[in-house]
N, C-alpha and C positions, 0 to 999 in steps of 0.2 A: 504494500501500499504505499503511496505517496504521501509522507507527512508534512511536505513542505505548506505553508501557510500562503494562499496568494487571494488576490482582489480581482475579479473580473468585473468588467462593466458590459451591460446587456442594456440596448436600446430597443424598446418594443414600438413597432411602427404600424399603423398610424397613430399618432399621439391624440387618440379620442379619449374623452373622459369617460364616459359612459363605459364604454370597453375595458377601461383601466378600473375602475370601479367594479365591474362585474368580474375582473381578473383576481383583485386585491380580496376580495369578499368583505364582508363587514368588519369594521375596524382590524382590516388587514389580517382576517384570520386564516385565509389561504396562504398568505406568505410564512405565517407563522406555522402553519401544519408543514410547510416545505422545510422550514429551519430545524423543526424539531426532529423530524425525520432523517434529513441529511446532516444535520449537525454543522450549518453554515448559518451566516449571519446575513440578512439582507436589508440593505437601505436603499430608499429611493427619492427622487425628487421628481414628480411628473413622471414621464415615462421613461426615464433613465435610472436604472438599478444597478447598485453594487453589490455583487456576492462575493463573500470572504468566507474562508475555512480551507480545509485540505484540499488540494488540488483536484484530485477525483472528483471528490463531493461537490466542489464548484462547478464542475463540467456537468455533471449528473443534473445539478439544480436549474442551470441555464438550460439545457435541454428541455426540463419538465416545463419552465415558467414559459419558454418559447411556444412549446406545444400546447399548453393552455391558453395563452393568448390568442393563439391562431382560431381557437373555436369559439372564442368570445364575440364574434362576428354574428352568430346566427344561434347561439345557445347560451344558456345560464349555467355558469360555472358552479357546483356543488362541492362541497368537502369531499363527497364520495369520487367525483370525476378528480378531484386533486389525489387522493387516494389511488385510486387505479392507473392515473398517469404515472405516478411514482413506481407503482408494481410492476408496469410495462416497460419501464426504462431499465437499463442494466445496472441499477444502484448495487446489486452485492458484489460487483465488479471492484466497488471501491475498496471492498476488503482484500481482493485477490490480486490486485494491481502488485508488481513488484516493489519493493521498498526501495526509495531513493536516499543515497547516503546524504547526510546532510550536516551541517555545521550544530555544534551541541547547543547554540541559543535558540536553534529552531526547532529544536524537537518538542513536540507538544507534551504536556502533561498526562500522566497515566489517566486512564478512565476510571473517573469515581462518580459514586451514587450519592445524591445528597437527600438526606432525610432529616427531620427535625432532631433528630440525636446525633447529628454531625454527618462526617461524609465517610462513607463507604468504599474501599478501594479493593481492587483485587489483588490478591497475594500470588506473585508467581506468572509465568508467561500463560499457562493455561486459563488462570481464572482472569486475567486480562484480555485474552481472546474470547472468552465467553461474554464477556461484558460488552466488548466490542459487535460480536456478532446479534446480540439482542439488540444493540441499536439500529441495525440494518436491516435484520430479516425478522418478518413476522411470524414464523414458526422457526423455533430452535430447540433442538435436542441436547440435554446435559447428560452424558452417561459417564459414570464411574463409580467406585467404590464410597462406601459412608466415609463421610466428615471431609469431603473435599469441598463442600461450600457450595454445591450446584443448587440446592433447594434455598438456602439463605440468601445468595445473590439474587436468585430470580424473584423471591419476595422483596427484596430491596428495590429492583427495578419496578416492581409493581407498584411498590410506595410512591416512588417517585413520580410514574406515570402519572397516577390518581393525584398527588399534591399539584402537580403542574398542570392538572387539569386536561393530559394529552387522552384519559380514558375517563369514563364514567364511573367503572366499576371495577371490583378486582372478584374474579371467581378461584376458588381453591377446591380442586376436584381430586378424588383418589378412589381407586376401585376396592370393592368391597371384598378384598382376599386379604387374608393375613396368615402368618406363619404357623402353621399347624393348629390353628384355633378357628372356633366357629364363633358367629356374630350372633346365633340366635339367643344365646342366653343372656345378652345384655339388654336392658330395658329400652323401650321406645320404639319408633319408627327405624326405618333404614338409616335417614339420616342421621338420627339420634346416635344409633349403633356405630356409625362410621365416624363420628364426632371425635371420640378419642384418639384415633388413629391420626388424626390431623392435628395433634398436639405439636409436632415440630414446625408446623406452618403458623400456627397461633403464636408460639413462642417467640418466633420471627418477628410477627406483627406486633406483638406487645413491647417489644424492646425498640420497635422503630417509631410505634405511634402512641405509646400509652395504653393501658387497659381500657379508661374509660371512653376514649376515642374509638377504641377497637369496637367496644360493647356497642356504643351508639350507631359506628357505620354497619355494622351487622344486622342491628333492628332496623334501619333503613334500608336494608338488603343493598347497600354499597358495596359492602364485601359480603361475599354469599359462599356458604360452604355447601359443598354437595356432593352425593354419592355419583360416580361415572355413570351410573345408569339414568339418573335423573337428566342427563344431557340430552338423550335422544330427541329428536325433532325440533330441537332448538336452533336458532340463528344469534350467535353472539355478537353484536355490534358494539363498537367503542368499549371493549372490554378487555383486561389482561387477564388470562386463563392460565393457572397453573395446575398441568398434570403431574401429580408426584406419584412415586412407585409405580412407575408407567410398565415396569417390567412385570407386573402382575395384570396387565390388560391383556386379553385374546387380540386376535388380529382383527375379529370382526369389531371388537370396541374400539382399538386404535383408530381403524378407519372411520367410525362413525364420530369419535372426537375430532380427528382432522377436518373432518367436513362440517363442523359446527360454526368455524371461523367466519366471522361477518366483515363489514366494513370497519375499518381502522381500529382493527384488534389485533394482539398480539397472543401468540400462542407458547407458552414452555412447556417442555415434557422432560422429566427428570426420571431417572431410575437406574437401577444397578443390575446389569444382566446376570450377575454372579448369584443374584438372591432372589431367584424366581420361586413363588408360592403357589404356582398354580397346580390344581388337581389333575392326575391321569396324565401328566406329562405333556400338558399341552404346551404348543409353542408359543413364548411370548410373543405378544403385540408389538413390545419394543423392539425386540430382537427382529422381528420381521420387517419392521418399519425401517430401520436400519438399512438393511438390505435393498426395499423397494425404492427408497426415497433418496439413497446417497448420490445420484446423479442429477436430482430434480434442482433447478435453479431457485434462487431464493429461500432456501431451506438451510439453517445453520445447523452444524454438528460440532461438538466440543467432546472428547474422549478425555477425562480424567484418569490418572494414575495414582498409585499409592505415594508417589513422591509428593502429589498435589494436597495430601491429608492435611488439614489444619487442627484437627484435634489433638488429645495427648499423642506424645511421640511414640507410644506403645502401640497405638492403632494402626499407625503404618506398618509396624514390623507384624503387626497380628495379619493384616491383609496380604502382606508379601508371602508369610509363612503358609496362609491358607493357599493361594495361587499356586506355591512350590507344591505343596501337596496334591492339587488337582493335577497338575501337569504330570507328576509322578505316578499317579492313578490311571492315566490316559496315556 
């Protein structure tokens, strides 16, 4: 990826105030949408626009802006059209372009997530790559062993998106399958039965937003906690959706979940393919999705390893020991 910061001028012709108003949106909402997605800054005076940011992102933003302005002659530009224009442009190449060597004073800061409790930064190369891909792709997979921060960072990104009004709600989803246990003995309906198993997601939310705020947001359905089975038939717009423990989905469930994604939404799928609890040796939907979707543009994959573990130092050694044992068994 080219990290050189540049500023490019874009002049949109003809200089028609009605078309420019249509293009920019109410209170420049369309420009803010492009800024948020591509991590650029856009300033304008009349029909002259200055776009600043990483060179790849600036080029993508200018291409999207020109495309959108071209349709203002006979169409009303909507947030959905802005979103689709960015989807159709090759913005995923921003991450994949070769790195350009540059002086140290031009190296950008590490990607960090801003919450009310402070800044959360990725530790190590894999976590940084994970955060960068979340900024660019609408569907992201974080796959790896326990303790690598994949779920915590996903929740942090969701909280930041909600706080900055990029999404209207957060959905926390998990399949109702657990390690050697049955849900039937637990009180309540399916949602309440799954609730205790979503505790890691709750813990991260409490840390970032506080107990009272989380409780209020859940009460208003801004934060929704749901079993995976409840997702069928829904279209999730302007949402940040996290599917945790995805290794315990079936192939059918994973396909169902991935096709729920609506306008201006982001889906995070996290899991560990070495801890599958599905009965009767069923194939994991996560493992299957990795194989099926590996060449699909616009989907990000981050594979964590034992070296990325950020828990107790012994956790890393435990994971390595189990990996060694499994290799010897096979």
